[in-house]
N, C-alpha and C positions, 0 to 999 in steps of 0.2 A: 204350610208346614213350618214349624218353628225350628230354627237352627241357631245354636250359640257356638261361636268359634273363638277359641282362645289362642294366643300366640305370645311368644317371648319366653322368658325364663332362661335357664342354663346355669352356668357356673360363675361364681364371683368370689373374690377373696373377702375375708372379713373387712368391713369398712368400705366395700365397693358398692356398686349400684347395678340394678337391673330394672327393666321396664316390662310390664305385662300389658297386653292389649286384648280386648274382647269386643266382638261385634255380634249383635243379635239380629236375626232376620225372621220375618213372619209375624212379629208382634211389635208393639210399641211398649216397651217395658216401663213400668212405674218405678222400679228400682233395679239397679244393676250393681253387682259387687263381686267380692271374692271371699271364698273360704279357703282354708288350707288344712292339710292333714299330714302330720309328721308320722314317721314310723312308730307304730305301737300306741298312737294317740287318736283320739276322736277328732273328727272334722270340726274346725273352729272358725268362727266368723272373723275375718280380718278387717274388711272395710266395705262400705257401700255408699252409693250416692243415689238420691231420688231424682226425679225429673225436674225438680226445682233446684234449690241451692243447698239442700241439706245433705250433710255427709256424716258418716260414723267411722270411727277407728277403734280397734281394740287397743287397750292400754299398752300392750306390748309393742305396738308399732307407731303409736302417737309420736309425732315429731320427726319420724323417719320416713314414713310412707305418705304419699299424696295421691288421692284418687281424683280423677277428672272425668267428667261426663260430657259426651257430645250427643245431645238429644237428636240433632238432625241425622246423625249416622247411627243412632241407637247403639252407641259404643261407649266403652269405659276403659280408661287406662289406669294402671297402678304403677306409679314411680316409686321404686324402693331404694332408699339411700341408707348409707351407714349400716349395711347389712351385717347381721350377726349369725353365728352358726345355728342359733336357735330358730332362725328363719327358714332353715332347710325343711322343705316339705313339698308335697304336690299341691299346687294351687288350682282351685276350681273356680271358674267364672260362673255366675248365674244371672239370669234375668227373671224378675219377679213381676207377676201381674197381681194386682190387688182386687180387681173386679173384672167380670162378675164373680169370679172365684179366686181365692188366694192360691196361686200356683207358681211353682218354681220350674224353670227350665235351666238345664245344666250344660255347660260346655265340657269338653274333654279336659282332663287334668294336664297341667304342665309342670315339669319338675324344676324346682329352684334348689340349688345346692350351694351353700356358702362354706367355703373352706377356711377354717380358723387357723 
């Protein structure tokens, strides 16, 4: 059975830092990453890392967020620096399998609130 467990988040002042962590069990994910959903907005991709060395960042977080992947633990961390009020959202970790079928597995959301 697949389980994706996210942790971290909370409150931070503008300019502060937070770290999110996520571990997937039951699969060896090809890609792991984070989406976020702010109130009244659609869920948006923040960052992901594949099992190699490739990473992706949304333009809004480039230079401020860093994703790191631990393939041995099937885990991914998101270090968020220089936080802005616009980063306030519920963050969702996901693990993605590309084969034999493209499938996403989701963790529970974790709230990040940045106080400006």
